[in-house]
N, C-alpha and C positions, 0 to 999 in steps of 0.2 A: 573402605568403599569398593564397590564392585567395579572391575575394569570395564565392564560393558556399559556403565552409566545408568543401569536400571537398579533401583533400590529393591530391598527385600519385599516391599509392599507392591511391587509391580509398576511403580511410577517411573517416568523418565526424569533424570536429574538435569536441571537446567541452571546455568550460572548466567547472570545478567551483568553486563559491563556497561556502565553509564547509569546515572540516576537523575537525568534531566526531566523536563516536563513530559516528554513522551513516555518515559518509564513510569513516572508518578501517576499520570492521568490515564494511561491506556494499558501499558504492558502489565503492570502489577495488578490492576483490577481484572484484566482478562485472565491472568494466571490464577488469581483467586477464584474466578468463576469456573476454572477447569482443574482445580487442585486434586481431583480424583485421578488425574492423569499425569500431572507434573509436580515435581518437588523442587522448589527453589533452594538450591544448596549454597548460594552466595550472591550477594550484590557487591559489585566492585566499582570503585571510582578512584580519583587521584588521592583523596584523603578520607580518613575515617570519619564517620558521623552516624547519627541516627535519623532515619528517614520515616516520615509519616505518609502513608499512602494506603488506599483501599481500606481505611478504617483500622490499620495496624501500624505498629512500629517495626521498622526493619533495620537491623545493623548493617552498616556499609563498611566494607573492608578495603584498605588500599590495594589497588591492583598489583602493586609491587610485592604484596604478601602472598599472591597466588604463585605457587612454585611448580605446580604441574596440573595436568588436566585429568589425572586418573579419577575415574568415577564420574566425570562430567560428560554426559551424553550429548548435550546440546548447549551451545553458547548463543546468547542473544546480545548482539553488540549495537548499542544506540548511544554513540558518543558524538561530540562535535565534529563537523566535517573535516577540519584541519587535523584532528587527532587520529583519524582512521588509519593512515599508514603506519604510524608508530604503534598503535594498539594492536593492529594485525601482526606486526613483526614480533611484538612481545608475546602474543598468544601462540604464534607458531614456534617460538623458542621453547615453549613448555611441552611441545609434542602434541600436535593437533590432528594427526592422521586418523585417529579413531573417534573424532568429535565432529558432530554436525554444527553448522554455523547458520544462524539467521542474522543477516546484517541489514540494518535499516537503510532506507533510501536517503540519499541518492547512491548508495553503495560507496562510491568514491567521487570526489570532485573531478571535473573534467581535467584539471591540471595535474591530478594524481592518477590519471588513467593507467599508467604503467603498473601501478600497484595491484591492479586486478589479477595479474599473473600469480600473485602469492596466494590467492584464494584456493588454488589447486592443492595447497598443503592441508586443507581440511577434508574430512571424509565426504561430506556433501555440503552444498551451499544453496541457500534459498533466500528470498527477500520477503519480509512481512509487510507487503504492500496491501494494506487493508482496503484501499480503494478498488482493488480488483475482487474483493470478497464481500462487498456491501450487500446487505440482505435484500435490497430492492432491485438488484440487477436481474435476478432470476425471473421475477414476474414480468419485467420489461422484455426480457428475451423471449419468454413464453408468449407474450402478447404479439411480438413481432412474428414469431414462428407460426402463430395461429392464422395469420393472413388478414386479421381484422383491420389492420392499418393499410393493407395493400402493399405495393412495392415501397421499400424504404427509400426516402429521399435524403434525410439528414438527421443527425443527432445534434442537439444544441445543449451545451452546458453554459448557461448564462450566469456568470459569477459563481459557479458551483464546481469549478475544477481548478486546481492549483498546480501550475508547473508540470513536473513529471507525473504527479499524482493524477492530474487531469488526463494526461496521455494514456496512462494505465486504465483509467475508468472507461475512456472512449474505446480503446482497443478491446477491452473485456466485453462491454455491452454489445459491440458490433461483431464479436467473434473473429477479430483480425489477428493475424500473427505478427504484423509489423506495419510500419509507416513508410509509404513509398515517397511521398513528398508533403511538404507543409510550408505555410507562410504565416507570418505574424505582421500585422499592420495596425496603425492607430485608427480608431474610428471616433465617433463623437463623444463629447463629455469626458475626455481623458481616458476612455476605454481602449483596450487593445483586443483585436480579434485574431485568433489562431484558426486557420483553415487546414484540416487534415485530410489527406487522401490515403486510404489504407490499402493494404495489399490484397484485400478481397473485393475491392471496388467501392466499399462504403465510404461515406464522407461524414465528417464531424466538424462542428464549429465550437470553439471554446472562447468565451468572452471574459476578459480580465479587467480589473483585479477580482480576486475571489472575495465574496461577501455572502456567507451562508445565510445570513439573516434576510437578505433580499434576493438571493439567487434562486434559480429554478432550473429544472431539467425538462427538455421536451424532445420527443421523437416524432418526426414528421414523415408521414407516408402518403401514398397516392390516394388513399381512401379516407384518411383521418389522421389524428395525432393523439398523443398522450402527453400529459404534463402534471407536475406535482402541485401546480396551482390551478384553481378553477378557471377555465377559459370560456369565452362567450360562444365559441364555435360549437354548434350542436353535435358535431361528429367527434369532438375532443373527449378523450377518456381521462379520468382523474386518477393519478397515481397518489394514493393516500395511505396513511397509517391508521391503524385502530389502536386506541389507547384505553387501557383499563387500569384503574388504581395507580395512575401516574406513570405507567410503564407501557412501552410499545409492545403490542402482542402480535401484530401481523402487518404486512404491507400488501396492498391490493391495487390492481389496475384491471378494470373490467371483470372478467371471470377468473382472473389469475391471481392467486393468493400465495404468499410466502409466510408461514407461521414462524414466530420466534419462540424457542423453548424457554424454560424458566431461567437458565443460565444466561441466555442472550438477553432476555427481557430485563434482567437485573442490571445490565449495563446501560440502560436507557433512561434512568431516573433523572428528574430535575429539569427536563425540558419545559419551556413555557406551554401552558395549556393552549391548544388550538394551533400550535406551530406547524408549518408545512413540513414536508418530508426533508427538503434540503436544509431548512432551518434546524433540523435535528441531525445534521450530518456528522457532528462530532460523536454523538451517541451511536450512529450507524457505523462509524469507523471503528469504535470499540467492539461492536458486534462483529465487524469484519475481521478484526484482529483475533478475536476468539475463534473464528472459523479458520483462520490461518493456523492457529495452534492445533485445532482438531485435525486439520489436514496433515500436519507434521506427525501428530500422534498416530494417524492411520497410514503412515508411510510416505506421504508426500513431503514437499519442502516449500509450500506456499507459492508465491509468485516466482516464475523462473528468473534466474540471474540474468540470462541473456536479454530477456524482455525489459528488465529494469535498467540494464546498461544502455539499451537502445533509448529508453525514455530519457535518461540523463543526457545522452549525446544530442538527441534531437532538441531537447529543451535548451541546451547550451547554444546551439547554432541559431535557434529561433530568437533567443535573447540577444545574441551578438550580431547576427547578419540579417535576421528577419526572414530567413528561408532555409529549407533543408530539402535535399533530394538524395535518396538512397542510391549509391553507386558502389562499385567495388572499392573505391577509395574513401567513402564516407560512412558506409553501413558498418557499424561496429561488429556485426556478425560475420563480416567478410575478413579473411586472413590478412589481405593487404591493408585494409582499413585499420585493423587492430594494431598492426605493426606501425603504421603511420601515426596513429593516435598516441601510441606509446612513445614514439620519438618526439612528437610535439609536446607531450607532457613533461619529458625530460628538459626540453628547452624552456618550458614555462616555469620550471622550478619544482 
């Protein structure tokens, strides 16, 4: 194997650690859709088995049989939350300084925050947060930038954003770098509402629990709004998908269209006919993951690690305390907060 991790056919060599639902239903299908750029050189888990995914059979090798990372350019880690610290330590012991890492959300659990420090042992680290690469985000952003909705009032993710994934979606749509403050409170019918105030002045509301089948997304402006479900308001624009041959081919809102290429469209099969955009969210996330992989192929690393860590910390405090405010002692991007959170994680086990 080449020590650079690039095979003789020019593909980047990727090893996948973990074979759970995420890998079976999203990672391997996305990798098959971009196999001209990536070569899967190994699937690793606790025990050996044969995995069926993306219409193929994949041999799974015990992680204990991986003795070095020579020739592995990129690691994709998608293991159970409690297994992350030990898996990272095992991979580092194999010599990871020349290997990039994509690590699934939430990166580490809050109580394992101190283990974030060991990520510095990899060449580069990114997060495959597909909710920040959804194909419908760009037309929504373009619609906002065109001014047709007027001044932005609020983004609403009604049962269409889950935990830290919802935070990533809101930040990306609204072009924010971080969350300044947030609250979570119960509302009617067993629902909970998260109110976000972002660092660029934008606001977002996320209503939980997630239910893509009945959920929707809406952007409200001073002159109008957009939504993925038809609204009675005359000024409301419809965020919709164009389907041909059972595959999503484009996403449109008003005059703004995002086309899906053949590889992306291939990941959108089997959604119910006539389903709304959010009802197709699982397919949209697979397309988002493919776009993460293309970003890595082109020199990026997907969703920034720092942004994903913030999402995890904010989500934790909203679940525990119902509120969050970014300060030098709470913002995980601040040195004092990182030190404090590391200490708290040691106390938490």
